[in-house]
N, C-alpha and C positions, 0 to 999 in steps of 0.2 A: 461502412455497412458490414463488411466481412468481419472486422474486429468486434463490432457490436453483436453480431449474430453469434460469434464464438463465445463472447462474454455471457450472453443470455443462456446458451447451452451449458456452459460451465457452472453458472449460478444455479440452473435447474438441476444439474448433477449433484451439487452440494446439498440442495434441499432434499432431493431423492435419497441421497445417502443418509441424511439425518433421519428421514422417515423410516428407512429400512432398519437402522439401528434401534430406534424406538420400538418398532414392531418386533424385532428379534428378542429384545430383552424384556419387553413388557406387554407384548401383544397389541391389540388395538388401543387399549388404555395407555400403554407406554408410548405408542406412536403419537397419540393425541397430546400427551403431556410434553413429549420432546418438541413437538411442533409449536405448541403454545409457549414453551420456554424460549424457543428461538425467536418467536414474534416479540416477546417481552424484551429480550436482549437487543433485537434489531431496532426496536423503538428507542431504547436507551442510546444505542450507537448513532441513530439518526439525529437525535436532539442534542447529545452531549459529547460526541466523539471529538469535535473540534476543541472544545474547552479542555477535555482530558489530555489530548496530545500537546496542546500549547503549554499546559501546566506541567506536564511530564518533562518537557524540554526547557522549562523556565524561560519561555519566550517572553520578550518584553515588547509591548506595542510602542512604536515610535511615531512621532508626529512629523509633518512636513518640515517644521522648523528644525527638528533634531536630525533628520536625514533627508534633505531636499532632493538629492540626486536619485535616491531609491524611490521616493514618492513620484518624482517626475517620470521615471521609467515605467512604474506601475500604472500611473494615470494614462500615459500615452498608449500603452498596450491594452488597457481596459477599453479605451475609446476605439482602438482599431478592432478589437474583438467584440465590440458592442456589448460590453459587460459592465455591471456596476463595479466601481472601484473597490477591491477588497481591502481589508485592514492589513497593515504592514507590521511585521514583527522581526526582531533580531534575536538570535540565539547566541549567547556568549560561549563560543567554542571555536578552537582552531581547526576543527574538522570542516573541510570545504564542502558544503552541501546546502540544499534548499528543499522545501516541501510546501505543499498547499493542503488546506483542510477546510472543512465546512460542508454542510448538507446540500447547499445549492448556491448559485451565484450571488444571491442576495445576502447570504450569511457566510461568506468565504473569507479566508485569510491566507496570506502568503508569508512564509518565514525564511529568512536567510541567516546563515551563520556568519560570524565575524571572519571566519577562515575563508569563505568564498569571496567576501568583499575585498580581502587582501590579495587574493590570488588572481582574480579575473579582471579583464578590461571592462569598460562600460558596455561595449557592444556584446561581449560574451555574457555579462550579467543580464543584458536585455534578452538574449537568446534563452537563458535559463528561466527567467521570469515568464517569458512567453510560453515556454513548456509548462510551467506550473499553472498559468492562467488557462491553458488548453485543458488541463485536468479539471479545472473548475467548470469550464464551458461544457465539457463532455460529461460532467457529473461523475467523474472517476473517483472523486473523494468519497462520495456516497457509496458507489459500487464496491470500492475496496473495504469500506467499513462494514458493509453487509457481508461480503465474502469472508472477512476476518472473523466476524461474529459467528457465522454459520460453522466455519472450520473450528473455531474455539469451542462451540457447543458440542460438536462431534467428538473432539478430543477429550472434552470434559466427561461426556457420557462414557466413552471408552475407558477412561481412567477409573471412573466409579465402578464400571463393570469388572475391571481387573481386580480392584480391591474386594468387590463382592465375591468374586471367584475364590480369592484367598481365604476369606472368612466363612464362606457358605456354599461352596460348590460352584458350578459353572453358571448358575443364575439364569438359564434360559427358561422359557415358559414350560417346556417339557423335553424329554429326551429325543423327541422327533425333530427338533429344530436344528439338528446338525451336529450335536455333541461337541466334542473338543475342537473339531475342524471348523465348525460354524463359529464357535467362540473366538478362535484365533482370527478368523476373517473379520469378525465384527469388532473385536476389542483391540486388535493390533493393526490389521491391514486397512481398516476403514479410516482411522485417523491419519494414516500415512497418505491414503488416497485424497483425503480432504485437504491436507497440506499441499499436495502436488497440484490439485485443482486450483486452490487459492493462488499459488505461485504462478500458474499458467495465466490466470486472470490478470495478475499484476504485470506480467511480461507483455501480454497483448495490449494492455492499455498504455504502456510506455511507448510503443511504436506509434500508436494513434496520437499521443500527446506530442511526440517529436514532430510528426507531420503537421499537425494543427498549429503548434508553436512556431515552426519555421514559416508557415504560411502567414501567421499573424504578424511576425516581425519582419518578414521578407529577407531574412538573413540566415539561411540554413547553415552557411559556413560558420557563422558566429556560434551557433549552438553546437556544431560539430567540434569546433576548437575548444569550447567550454567543456564538453564531455571528455575529451582527451585529457585536458588538464585536471579535471575533477577525478577521473579514474586514477591518474598518477598520484594526485594529491592525497586521495583517501587511502591508497595502498601504502603510502609512505608516511602517513600521519602518525605522529607520536603525541598522544594526549598528555596534557598537563593535569595537575591535581585539581585545578579549578574548572577544567573543561566539562561541559555537559556531554555525557556519552550516549551514543545511539543504542536503542533497545531492539532486540531481535523481533519483537512483536510489531514494531512500527518501521522496520527497515525498508519495507516495500513503499513507504510514502515518499522517500527521498528520491532525488533525480538520479543519483547513482547509489549503488549499494554501499552503505557506510561501514559494513562489517568486513573484517578480514577473515580469510578462511582458506583451507586447502581443498582437498578432493570433495569432502562432504559439502562444503559451502558452494562449490561449483555444481554439485548435483541438485541442491535445493536453491537455485538462483531466484532471487526476487526480481531481477531485472534481466533484460536481454543482454547478450554479449555487447560490450561497448563498441567494439570494432565494427559489428554489423550495423549498429545504430549510426555510427559515423559514416559508414559506407553509403547507407541510404540517404542520409542528409546531404552528403556531397554530390549525390546524383540529382538532387532536386533543383528545379529552375522555376523561378517566379518572376 
């Protein structure tokens, strides 16, 4: 409940930020247009985000005959979680990772990379897939799509505003709107705030999925072991020419951050610190 309340507040903050930007640059009309634009994009992300992501990563749906062990694990977990069995996909990549997508449990899919199948034991894969099914059960896949869309709209509007300023002044409704200071806040700081809010939503949902996934499979230690291996595996992963590469826009969907980075990457974390996740999991008893 605490995580869900936090998520609701953060989503409301994103919506409010969007409305403020629209109001600043276009008055009431701009606010309405920005809000309607967000609704249209949210509608698209609701219906098509799963197809877009699966196609982006060239995910291939596998049948029970092709991958019996993977289907067995997913079927058992879906039954334990009282969920419809999602579709199962494999991504051809040595990057050890996994993600879930879909607007609701009835239209969900889980995808694993070939790298994760080669790295983890059966029990550890079970822990990972339990985590992903927890995202489906908690409807995090929809929440993350909405958050990403709202943040994307805010960033897009701010980008348009910066270009408008270059070619036609500061673009506010009038000089009373705050001048250059107001412009900097709306065009530069607002998209930064939107990104930080989106990342905060992503991090809070990961903790919730860890807990629900551990409860679902009754093996919190298996998920903890998997996270440690995946953190190490992704940080030392050397992509081949044929590997599908992770995209920054969808990095938050994976069970661990697939992107390498230094100080800036740590400042804009899509996931909680793995050590903290492992610590919480090892403290769980079911």
